Backbone as numpy.savetxt, mean C-alpha at the origin, in Angstrom:
# Nx Ny Nz CAx CAy CAz Cx Cy Cz
16.20 9.69 -16.52 15.12 8.79 -16.19 15.22 8.32 -14.74
16.46 8.17 -14.24 16.66 7.75 -12.86 16.11 8.79 -11.89
16.29 10.09 -12.22 15.77 11.15 -11.36 14.25 11.12 -11.29
13.60 10.86 -12.42 12.14 10.79 -12.46 11.66 9.64 -11.59
12.35 8.52 -11.65 11.98 7.37 -10.83 12.13 7.70 -9.34
13.20 8.36 -8.98 13.43 8.75 -7.59 12.36 9.73 -7.11
12.01 10.68 -7.94 10.98 11.65 -7.58 9.63 10.96 -7.41
9.32 10.01 -8.30 8.04 9.30 -8.22 7.97 8.47 -6.94
9.06 7.79 -6.60 9.07 6.99 -5.37 8.95 7.88 -4.13
9.62 9.01 -4.14 9.53 9.94 -3.01 8.12 10.48 -2.85
7.49 10.80 -3.97 6.12 11.31 -3.92 5.17 10.23 -3.40
5.37 8.99 -3.85 4.51 7.90 -3.39 4.68 7.67 -1.89
5.92 7.74 -1.41 6.16 7.57 0.02 5.51 8.70 0.82
5.59 9.91 0.32 4.98 11.05 1.00 3.46 10.89 1.07
2.86 10.44 -0.01 1.40 10.23 -0.04 1.02 9.13 0.95
1.83 8.06 1.01 1.54 6.98 1.96 1.59 7.47 3.40
2.60 8.26 3.72 2.72 8.78 5.09 1.54 9.68 5.41
1.15 10.51 4.46 0.01 11.41 4.69 -1.28 10.61 4.89
-1.44 9.55 4.11 -2.64 8.72 4.26 -2.65 7.99 5.60
-1.50 7.51 6.03 -1.45 6.82 7.31 -1.72 7.76 8.47
-1.34 9.01 8.33 -1.63 9.99 9.38 -3.13 10.19 9.51
-3.87 10.02 8.44 -5.32 10.16 8.47 -6.02 8.94 9.03
-5.29 7.90 9.38 -5.87 6.66 9.88 -6.08 6.67 11.39
-5.88 7.80 12.04 -5.93 7.85 13.50 -7.28 7.39 14.05
-8.36 7.69 13.36 -9.68 7.32 13.85 -10.20 6.01 13.29
-9.39 5.29 12.55 -9.83 4.05 11.93 -9.71 2.88 12.89
-10.45 1.82 12.59 -10.32 0.60 13.36 -9.00 -0.07 13.01
-8.59 -1.01 13.82 -7.36 -1.74 13.55 -7.45 -2.48 12.23
-8.58 -3.09 11.96 -8.75 -3.83 10.72 -8.69 -2.91 9.51
-9.31 -1.76 9.57 -9.27 -0.79 8.48 -7.87 -0.26 8.24
-7.17 0.03 9.34 -5.80 0.53 9.23 -4.88 -0.53 8.62
-5.03 -1.78 9.04 -4.21 -2.85 8.49 -4.52 -3.10 7.02
-5.75 -2.90 6.61 -6.12 -3.04 5.20 -5.41 -1.98 4.37
-5.41 -0.75 4.85 -4.75 0.34 4.12 -3.23 0.12 4.07
-2.65 -0.28 5.17 -1.21 -0.53 5.20 -0.85 -1.68 4.26
-1.64 -2.74 4.29 -1.40 -3.87 3.41 -1.51 -3.49 1.94
-2.49 -2.66 1.62 -2.65 -2.22 0.23 -1.46 -1.37 -0.21
-1.00 -0.50 0.65 0.16 0.34 0.31 1.42 -0.48 0.11
1.67 -1.40 1.03 2.85 -2.25 0.91 2.74 -3.18 -0.29
1.54 -3.69 -0.54 1.33 -4.56 -1.70 1.53 -3.83 -3.01
1.08 -2.58 -3.06 1.28 -1.78 -4.28 2.76 -1.54 -4.53
3.49 -1.22 -3.47 4.93 -1.00 -3.62 5.63 -2.29 -4.04
5.26 -3.39 -3.43 5.85 -4.68 -3.79 5.51 -5.10 -5.20
4.25 -4.90 -5.59 3.83 -5.25 -6.95 4.53 -4.41 -8.00
4.70 -3.14 -7.70 5.40 -2.25 -8.64 6.87 -2.65 -8.75
7.48 -2.98 -7.63 8.90 -3.37 -7.64 9.09 -4.70 -8.37
8.18 -5.62 -8.16 8.32 -6.95 -8.76 8.10 -6.93 -10.27
7.28 -6.00 -10.75 6.95 -5.98 -12.18 7.60 -4.82 -12.91
8.52 -4.15 -12.28 9.21 -3.04 -12.95 8.34 -1.82 -13.15
7.36 -1.61 -12.28 6.52 -0.42 -12.35 5.27 -0.59 -13.20
4.93 -1.83 -13.55 3.74 -2.09 -14.35 2.49 -1.67 -13.58
1.57 -0.94 -14.23 0.33 -0.56 -13.53 -0.48 -1.77 -13.07
-0.50 -2.81 -13.88 -1.25 -4.01 -13.51 -0.62 -4.68 -12.28
0.70 -4.73 -12.24 1.38 -5.29 -11.08 1.15 -4.47 -9.83
1.11 -3.15 -9.98 0.89 -2.26 -8.84 -0.52 -2.44 -8.29
-1.50 -2.46 -9.17 -2.90 -2.63 -8.73 -3.12 -4.02 -8.15
-2.54 -5.02 -8.80 -2.66 -6.39 -8.30 -2.04 -6.54 -6.92
-0.86 -5.94 -6.75 -0.19 -5.99 -5.45 -1.00 -5.28 -4.38
-1.61 -4.16 -4.74 -2.44 -3.42 -3.78 -3.66 -4.25 -3.37
-4.26 -4.93 -4.33 -5.43 -5.75 -4.03 -5.07 -6.91 -3.11
-3.99 -7.60 -3.44 -3.57 -8.74 -2.62 -3.14 -8.28 -1.23
-2.36 -7.20 -1.17 -1.91 -6.68 0.12 -3.06 -6.21 0.99
-4.04 -5.54 0.38 -5.21 -5.08 1.13 -6.02 -6.25 1.68
-6.15 -7.29 0.86 -6.90 -8.48 1.30 -6.18 -9.16 2.46
-4.87 -9.29 2.35 -4.11 -9.93 3.43 -4.20 -9.09 4.71
-4.02 -7.77 4.59 -4.12 -6.90 5.76 -5.49 -6.97 6.41
-6.52 -7.08 5.61 -7.89 -7.17 6.12 -8.11 -8.49 6.85
-7.65 -9.59 6.26 -7.89 -10.91 6.85 -7.06 -11.17 8.10
-5.85 -10.62 8.14 -4.97 -10.85 9.29 -5.58 -10.27 10.56
-6.24 -9.14 10.43 -6.75 -8.48 11.64 -8.23 -8.69 11.86
-8.78 -9.76 11.30 -10.20 -10.07 11.55 -10.41 -10.41 13.02
-11.47 -9.88 13.60 -11.73 -10.24 15.02 -12.14 -11.72 15.12
-11.69 -12.39 16.16 -12.06 -13.79 16.38 -13.48 -13.85 16.88
-14.24 -14.79 16.33 -15.64 -14.95 16.75 -15.87 -16.29 17.38
């Protein structure tokens, strides 16, 4: 079971890196939203022991924080 967990984490990291490479043409706010969602998903999964609800919740909160942090000042 430990090997499966390691493989899943490695695959998730690889997908994250591939997605970030596709962010080259994105705005700073869009890129920060994606990064926040990825980090939030990882944090939510770690905090809840891999629960799907924790992963999705973490992604939502992380994406929202990443989006709000890089809002342009008006």
